[in-house]
C-alpha positions in Angstrom: -0.1 0.2 -0.2 2.7 2.2 0.8 4.5 1.2 -2.5 1.4 2.2 -4.3 1.1 5.8 -2.6 4.7 6.4 -3.1 4.3 5.7 -6.9 1.4 7.9 -7.1 3.0 11.0 -5.3 6.0 10.2 -7.9 3.7 10.5 -10.9 2.1 13.6 -9.7 5.2 15.2 -9.2 6.7 14.3 -12.6 3.4 15.9 -14.1 4.1 19.1 -12.3 5.1 22.1 -14.3 8.8 22.7 -14.7 10.3 25.3 -12.6 10.2 28.6 -14.1 13.9 28.8 -15.1 13.5 25.7 -16.9 10.5 26.7 -19.1 11.2 27.4 -22.8 11.5 31.2 -23.4 9.6 33.5 -25.7 5.9 32.7 -27.3 2.9 34.2 -25.6 4.6 34.0 -22.1 6.9 36.6 -23.3 4.3 38.6 -25.3 2.3 39.9 -22.4 5.3 41.9 -21.3 6.1 43.2 -24.5 2.5 44.2 -25.2 1.8 45.9 -21.8 5.6 47.9 -22.3 4.3 48.9 -25.8 0.7 49.9 -24.6 2.1 52.3 -21.6 5.0 53.7 -24.2 2.3 54.5 -26.9 -0.3 56.2 -24.4 2.5 58.3 -22.9 4.4 59.4 -26.2 0.7 59.7 -28.3 -0.4 62.1 -25.7 2.4 64.2 -25.8 2.5 64.6 -29.5 -1.2 65.3 -29.7 -1.1 68.6 -27.5 2.3 69.8 -28.1 1.5 72.6 -30.4 -1.5 73.7 -27.5 1.3 73.5 -24.9 3.7 75.5 -26.7 1.2 78.0 -27.7 -0.6 78.5 -24.3 2.1 77.8 -21.8 5.4 79.1 -23.4 3.9 82.0 -25.8 5.6 80.7 -28.8 4.5 82.6 -32.2 3.6 80.7 -35.3 6.9 80.2 -36.6 9.2 79.2 -33.9 6.1 76.7 -33.0 6.0 75.2 -35.9 9.9 74.8 -36.2 9.9 73.5 -32.7 7.0 70.8 -33.4 8.5 70.1 -37.2 12.0 69.5 -36.0 11.3 67.6 -33.1 8.9 65.4 -34.9 11.5 64.9 -37.7 14.3 64.3 -34.9 12.0 61.5 -33.4 11.8 59.6 -36.8 15.3 60.2 -38.0 16.7 58.9 -34.8 14.9 55.6 -35.8 17.9 55.0 -38.4 20.8 55.3 -36.0 18.7 53.3 -33.4 18.3 50.4 -35.9 21.8 50.3 -36.7 23.0 50.4 -33.0 20.4 47.5 -32.4 21.5 45.4 -35.5 25.4 46.0 -35.0 26.1 46.4 -31.1 23.2 46.6 -28.5 20.7 43.9 -29.7 16.8 45.0 -29.6 16.3 44.2 -25.7 19.1 46.8 -24.7 18.0 49.2 -27.3 14.4 49.2 -26.3 15.4 49.2 -22.8 17.9 52.4 -22.9 15.2 54.0 -25.4 12.4 53.8 -22.7 14.9 55.2 -20.3 15.6 58.1 -22.1 12.1 58.6 -23.1 11.0 58.8 -19.1 13.9 61.1 -18.7 12.5 63.3 -21.3 8.8 63.0 -20.1 10.0 64.0 -16.5 11.6 67.1 -17.8 8.8 68.2 -19.4 6.6 67.5 -16.2 9.0 69.8 -14.6 8.0 72.6 -17.0 4.7 72.1 -16.5 5.0 72.1 -12.7 7.7 75.0 -12.0 6.4 78.2 -13.1 9.8 79.5 -13.3 10.9 77.2 -15.9 8.2 78.9 -18.6 7.6 82.7 -19.6 4.8 84.6 -17.7 1.1 84.0 -18.9 -0.1 86.6 -21.8 -1.8 90.1 -20.2 -3.9 91.2 -23.3 -1.9 91.4 -26.3 1.3 91.3 -24.2 2.8 87.6 -24.3 6.4 87.6 -23.0 8.7 85.4 -24.9 10.7 82.5 -23.1 14.2 83.2 -22.0 17.1 81.3 -23.5 17.8 79.3 -20.7 13.8 78.4 -20.3 13.9 77.3 -24.0 17.3 75.0 -23.2 15.5 73.1 -20.8 12.7 72.4 -22.9 14.7 71.4 -26.0 16.7 69.1 -23.5 13.3 67.2 -22.5 12.2 67.2 -26.4 15.8 65.6 -27.2 15.7 63.0 -24.7 12.2 62.2 -26.0 13.5 62.0 -29.5 16.5 60.0 -28.7 14.0 57.5 -26.8 12.0 57.0 -30.0 15.2 56.3 -31.8 15.4 53.2 -29.5 11.8 51.9 -29.6 10.3 52.7 -33.0 12.5 50.5 -34.6 12.7 47.4 -32.1 9.3 47.5 -30.7 7.7 45.3 -33.4 10.9 43.3 -34.1 11.5 42.0 -30.8 8.1 40.8 -30.5 8.6 39.0 -33.5 12.0 37.3 -32.2 9.9 35.5 -29.7 8.2 33.3 -32.3 9.9 30.6 -34.5 8.8 31.7 -38.2 10.3 28.7 -39.6 6.9 26.8 -38.7 3.4 27.3 -39.3 2.8 27.5 -35.8 5.2 30.2 -35.3 3.6 32.1 -38.3 0.4 31.9 -37.1 1.2 33.2 -33.8 3.1 36.0 -35.3 0.1 37.1 -37.6 -1.9 37.0 -34.0 0.9 39.3 -32.4 0.7 41.8 -35.2 -3.4 42.1 -34.7 -3.1 42.5 -30.7 -0.1 44.7 -31.3 -2.2 47.2 -33.4 -5.4 46.7 -31.0 -3.0 47.8 -27.8 -1.7 50.6 -30.3 -5.4 51.9 -31.0 -6.5 51.5 -27.2 -3.4 53.5 -26.0 -4.0 56.1 -29.0 -7.8 56.7 -28.2 -7.1 57.1 -24.1 -4.3 59.5 -24.9 -6.4 61.4 -27.8 -9.2 62.0 -25.3 -8.9 61.3 -21.7 -5.1 62.4 -21.3 -5.6 65.3 -23.8 -8.7 66.6 -21.7 -7.0 66.7 -18.3 -3.9 68.5 -20.0 -6.2 71.0 -21.7 -9.1 71.5 -19.3 -7.9 70.5 -15.9 -4.2 70.3 -15.4 -0.9 70.2 -17.4 0.9 69.0 -14.4 -1.3 66.3 -14.1 -1.5 65.9 -17.7 2.0 65.5 -18.3 2.8 63.7 -14.9 0.2 60.5 -16.2 2.3 59.8 -19.3 5.8 60.1 -17.1 4.0 57.4 -14.9 3.5 55.4 -17.7 6.7 55.5 -19.0 7.9 54.2 -15.9 5.6 51.6 -15.7 6.6 50.3 -19.3 10.3 50.1 -18.1 9.0 48.1 -14.8 6.8 45.7 -17.1 9.6 45.5 -19.8 12.0 44.4 -17.1 9.8 42.2 -15.2 9.5 39.9 -18.2 13.2 39.8 -19.0 13.6 35.9 -17.7 11.0 35.1 -20.3 12.4 36.8 -23.5 14.5 35.3 -26.2 17.4 37.3 -26.8 18.9 37.4 -30.1 22.6 38.8 -30.4 23.1 41.5 -32.9 23.5 39.8 -36.6 25.0 43.1 -38.3 22.9 45.7 -40.1 22.0 46.2 -43.6 22.8 49.6 -43.3 26.6 48.9 -43.1 26.4 46.7 -46.2 25.2 49.4 -48.2 27.8 51.8 -47.0 30.3 49.2 -48.0 28.7 48.8 -51.5 28.8 52.7 -52.1 32.6 52.5 -51.1 33.4 49.6 -53.1 31.8 50.8 -56.1 33.5 54.2 -55.7 37.1 52.6 -55.2 36.3 51.0 -58.3 34.6 53.6 -60.7 37.4 53.1 -63.0 36.8 49.3 -63.5 35.0 48.1 -66.9 32.2 46.0 -66.4 31.0 43.3 -69.0 32.3 40.1 -70.4 35.2 41.8 -72.5 36.8 42.8 -69.1 37.7 39.2 -68.0 36.4 40.0 -64.5 34.0 37.8 -62.6 31.4 38.8 -59.9 31.6 37.9 -56.4 28.7 35.8 -55.3 29.4 33.5 -52.5 26.8 30.9 -50.8 24.9 32.3 -47.6 26.6 32.0 -44.5 25.2 30.5 -41.6 23.7 33.8 -39.8 22.3 35.0 -43.3 20.4 31.8 -43.5 19.0 31.7 -40.0 18.1 35.6 -40.6 15.9 34.1 -43.6 18.1 36.2 -46.3 17.3 34.6 -49.6 19.5 35.2 -52.9 18.6 37.8 -55.3 18.5 37.4 -59.1 21.2 39.7 -60.8 19.7 42.7 -62.5 21.0 44.9 -65.0 19.8 48.4 -63.3 22.1 50.7 -61.8 25.1 48.7 -62.9 27.4 51.2 -61.9 26.8 49.3 -58.3 28.2 46.3 -60.0 31.7 47.4 -59.6 31.5 46.8 -55.8 31.3 43.0 -56.4 34.0 42.8 -59.4 36.7 40.8 -58.6 39.9 42.5 -60.1 42.4 40.5 -58.5 42.3 36.8 -56.8 44.4 38.3 -54.0 41.1 40.0 -52.9 39.6 36.6 -51.8 41.1 34.3 -48.9 41.8 30.7 -48.9 38.1 30.1 -48.7 37.0 32.3 -51.4 35.8 34.8 -49.1 36.2 38.7 -49.7 39.6 39.8 -47.3 38.2 43.5 -47.2 34.3 44.0 -47.2 34.7 47.3 -48.2 36.5 46.8 -51.2 34.8 43.6 -52.8 31.1 43.0 -51.9 28.8 40.1 -52.7 26.1 40.2 -55.5 23.4 39.8 -52.8 24.6 42.9 -51.0 24.7 44.7 -54.4 21.1 43.7 -55.0 20.0 44.8 -52.0 21.1 48.1 -52.3 19.4 48.2 -56.0 16.3 47.4 -54.4 16.2 50.2 -52.3 17.7 52.6 -54.6 14.3 51.6 -56.9 12.0 52.8 -54.5 13.3 56.0 -54.5 10.7 57.8 -56.7 8.0 56.5 -55.0 9.6 57.5 -51.6 9.6 61.0 -52.9 6.0 61.1 -53.9 5.3 59.9 -49.9 7.4 62.8 -48.3 5.1 65.3 -50.0 2.1 63.5 -49.0 3.6 63.5 -45.4 4.1 67.3 -45.9 0.3 67.8 -46.4 -0.6 66.0 -43.2 2.0 68.0 -41.1 -0.2 71.1 -41.8 -3.0 69.6 -39.9 -0.8 68.6 -36.9 0.7 72.1 -36.5 -1.3 74.7 -38.3 -4.3 73.3 -38.1 -4.2 72.9 -34.5 -3.3 76.5 -34.3 -6.8 77.2 -36.2 -8.5 75.1 -33.6 -7.2 77.2 -30.6 -8.6 80.6 -32.3 -12.3 79.0 -33.1 -15.4 78.5 -30.8 -14.6 75.8 -28.8 -17.4 75.5 -26.3 -20.5 73.5 -26.4 -22.8 74.2 -23.6 -20.7 74.2 -20.5 -18.1 71.7 -22.3 -14.8 72.8 -23.7 -13.6 70.8 -26.6 -9.7 70.5 -26.4 -8.0 71.5 -29.8 -6.0 68.5 -29.5 -9.2 66.4 -30.1 -9.4 67.4 -33.8 -6.5 64.5 -34.3 -9.4 62.1 -33.4 -11.3 63.1 -36.7 -8.5 62.1 -39.0 -8.1 58.6 -36.8 -11.6 58.0 -37.2 -12.0 58.9 -40.8 -8.8 56.5 -41.4 -10.3 53.7 -39.6 -13.8 54.2 -41.2 -12.1 54.0 -44.4 -10.2 50.9 -44.0 -13.0 49.2 -42.3 -15.3 50.2 -45.3 -12.8 49.0 -47.9 -12.1 45.9 -46.2 -15.6 44.8 -45.0 -17.4 46.6 -47.6 -16.0 47.4 -51.0 -13.9 44.2 -51.1 -16.5 41.5 -50.2 -19.2 43.3 -52.8 -16.8 43.5 -55.6 -16.4 39.8 -55.1 -19.9 39.3 -54.9 -20.5 41.2 -58.2 -17.6 39.9 -60.1 -16.8 36.2 -58.6 -13.0 37.8 -57.8 -11.7 40.2 -55.1 -11.1 43.5 -56.7 -8.6 45.9 -54.8 -7.4 49.1 -55.9 -4.0 48.9 -57.1 -1.1 51.2 -55.3 -1.2 53.5 -58.2 -4.7 54.2 -57.8 -4.5 54.6 -54.0 -1.6 56.6 -54.1 -3.1 58.9 -56.7 -6.4 59.2 -54.3 -4.3 60.0 -51.4 -2.4 62.8 -53.2 -6.1 64.1 -54.4 -7.5 64.2 -50.6 -4.0 65.9 -49.4 -5.2 68.4 -52.2 -8.8 68.9 -51.0 -7.4 69.0 -47.5 -5.4 71.9 -47.9 -7.8 73.7 -50.2 -10.7 73.3 -47.7 -8.4 74.6 -44.7 -7.4 77.6 -46.7 -11.1 78.6 -47.4 -11.9 77.7 -44.1 -9.4 79.8 -42.4 -10.3 82.9 -44.5 -13.6 82.5 -43.4 -12.8 81.9 -39.9 -10.0 85.0 -39.7 -12.9 87.5 -41.3 -15.6 86.5 -38.7 -13.1 86.8 -36.0 -11.9 90.4 -37.2 -15.7 91.4 -37.7 -16.0 90.7 -34.0 -12.8 92.2 -32.9 -11.9 89.2 -31.0 -8.8 86.7 -30.8 -11.3 83.8 -31.0 -13.8 83.4 -34.0 -17.2 82.9 -33.4 -17.5 80.1 -35.5 -17.5 76.4 -34.3 -14.5 74.3 -34.1 -16.5 71.9 -35.7 -16.1 73.8 -39.4 -12.4 72.4 -39.2 -14.0 68.8 -39.6 -13.6 68.5 -43.3 -10.1 69.3 -43.4 -8.8 66.9 -41.1 -11.3 64.4 -42.3 -9.6 65.0 -45.8 -5.8 64.4 -44.1 -7.2 61.2 -42.6 -8.3 60.0 -46.0 -4.8 60.9 -47.3 -3.1 59.2 -44.5 -5.8 55.8 -45.3 -4.6 56.0 -49.2 -1.2 57.5 -49.7 0.5 56.9 -46.2 -0.4 53.4 -45.9 0.1 52.5 -49.4 3.7 54.1 -49.2 3.9 51.7 -45.9 3.0 48.7 -48.0 5.3 49.5 -50.9 8.5 49.9 -49.0 7.5 46.7 -47.3 6.5 44.4 -49.9 8.9 45.3 -52.7 11.8 44.1 -50.2 12.4 40.8 -48.8 11.8 39.6 -45.4 15.6 40.0 -44.3 15.3 43.8 -45.1 11.9 44.5 -43.3 14.2 46.6 -40.8 15.1 48.8 -43.8 11.7 49.4 -45.1 10.5 50.6 -41.6 13.7 53.0 -41.3 13.0 54.4 -44.5 9.6 54.9 -43.7 10.5 56.9 -40.7 13.2 59.0 -42.7 10.3 59.9 -45.2 8.3 61.1 -42.2 11.4 63.1 -40.8 12.4 64.6 -44.2 8.6 65.7 -44.5 8.9 67.7 -41.2 12.5 69.3 -41.9 10.7 70.5 -45.5 7.7 71.8 -43.5 10.0 73.8 -40.9 12.1 75.3 -44.1 9.1 76.2 -46.1 7.6 77.8 -43.1 10.6 80.0 -42.4 11.3 80.6 -46.4 7.5 81.9 -46.8 7.4 83.7 -43.8 10.5 85.6 -44.5 9.4 86.4 -48.3 6.1 87.3 -47.1 7.1 89.6 -44.4 9.8 91.5 -46.4 7.4 91.9 -49.9 3.7 91.2 -48.8 1.1 93.6 -47.3 0.8 91.2 -44.5 2.8 87.9 -43.6 1.2 84.6 -44.4 2.2 83.2 -41.1 3.8 84.3 -37.9 3.1 86.0 -34.6 0.8 84.5 -31.7 -2.5 85.8 -33.7 -3.7 84.0 -36.7 -5.9 86.8 -37.6 -3.1 89.1 -38.3 -1.7 86.6 -41.0 -3.1 85.6 -44.2 -2.5 81.7 -43.3 -5.2 80.9 -46.2 -2.3 81.9 -48.8 0.1 79.6 -47.2 -2.4 76.6 -47.6 -2.7 77.3 -51.5 0.9 77.3 -51.7 1.2 74.0 -50.0 -1.8 72.8 -52.3 -0.1 73.8 -55.3 3.1 72.1 -54.2 0.8 68.8 -54.0 -0.4 69.3 -57.3 3.1 69.2 -58.6 3.6 65.7 -56.7 0.3 64.5 -58.4 1.7 65.4 -61.9 5.3 64.0 -60.9 3.5 60.9 -59.5 1.3 59.7 -62.3 4.1 60.7 -65.4 7.1 59.7 -63.7 7.2 57.8 -60.5 4.5 55.4 -61.2 6.4 53.4 -63.5 8.3 52.2 -60.4 5.1 51.0 -58.5 4.6 47.3 -59.0 2.2 45.3 -57.3 4.2 42.4 -57.4 5.8 41.8 -53.6 9.2 40.0 -53.2 8.5 36.6 -52.6 5.5 36.3 -54.3 4.9 34.1 -57.6 3.0 36.6 -59.9 5.2 37.8 -62.7 5.2 40.9 -64.9 4.7 40.9 -68.4 8.0 41.0 -70.5 6.9 44.2 -72.1 6.7 45.7 -68.3 9.9 44.5 -67.1 11.5 45.8 -70.4 10.1 49.2 -69.6 11.5 49.1 -65.9 14.6 48.3 -67.1 14.9 50.7 -69.8 13.7 53.3 -67.0 16.9 52.3 -65.0 19.2 51.8 -67.6 20.8 55.1 -67.5 21.1 55.4 -64.0 
């Protein structure tokens, strides 16, 4: 009897779960911590981004020019730092440490922003009538330090958050691929929840309750994101840095420049360096790319001029003098996307106007509904809701209906969606210009700073901006992702963030140039100062709309030739005529 009891206890112990340290790492066990970190981080960052324009105008008394410069340069830098962040992650730090350091930098930056709201001496005095004291240099230095830390933090978080989550699954198995798809769905769900909370509750608290509490909440969220992230440390699959594609591209450019006098072709007698894939390349799901004849000047980087360039195993001795055909073709893929990428930059330029100047318009409208005061930062919700509504209608309405009517799914092509997106950008800017003209005239007639016209009059321009994002921005992101192999997904994300950065810098430059010219030669400056009623902002909107018309012509007469509906790795093939047209377009590069 004792032996039976002992045997039963042994069997029960053998079926008990293994100690936590022996459980396999990765999978959903680690994803809950990553999603928790992502939710708190996004709630914090989006609540600041959505209301930064209002904070700088109301608490720092910034005029239109300085305000747009600060917001645009900060936004551009937050996107630009994603590239060195990706480089450091892939080459030296790894994704876990890059995410951790980025979160800490963001927490410190948000802490400084909270201090600026808490300590009145860190800001200029409030406006008294028409007199608005400007911030001192040292006050701006503290503000810029906080914004700089936030930008550095974004550089560590943006390129790594999704990628680190994807590292937790074995995508070589059907189960791992299915889990990864589910992870993306949950990632976007957590992002949406955080975005809605940030744009509603937190923005309302900042505007109508207290800026101190409104900034303390995201500071606490950043702290919680770090705590949750560290709690899950023992569950993570942490991969070592495998090297960066960006470094490989720099090697190709350097090697091709060094060998610029080398002759290509069979007559030269030189062969091209095309070694088999290394073990690390195979593990990162890198695949061979076919050799193409476009951008042939880059092929010089793979020319074996002398056998001394190879070691005893047939490998290149110096990667900065001799590159593989794979490295060359990867760079060619990126260069081939450049024309469409330019179109995307100018689409983002149109969207930037609503995030800065559009919010300034909202500040000088009638925001009251009975006893309720609508926060100007809520206008960003209009764009988000319009974007979400369109995507839902397209996926659940247009596509199924087309399948029911024709027997096959009909989707808008990339060219059609980008073209429609540019048209929406033009409409957004034109509507914004005419609305601003009406708002300003109404304010001048009543002799008031705020126009009696309701803030709802701005809904159409923000709606068109949301459709610009839904058609053009989403499609450009899809283009950048699908035209590159899976091993270069990090590059596509970095290039997308780079386009956001460049559009912000262009916006800042245009504002300064137009302000300087109109202040000198026009009867009244088109923008600038702390009162839009003294400007002619409608002319500025019409000028940006004219640039979008040029962008529309550029895309449809040139860049559209570089758009292909065929993603890398798909079995669909272009017609021979289309391929020849593309080859001829690239031939003289």
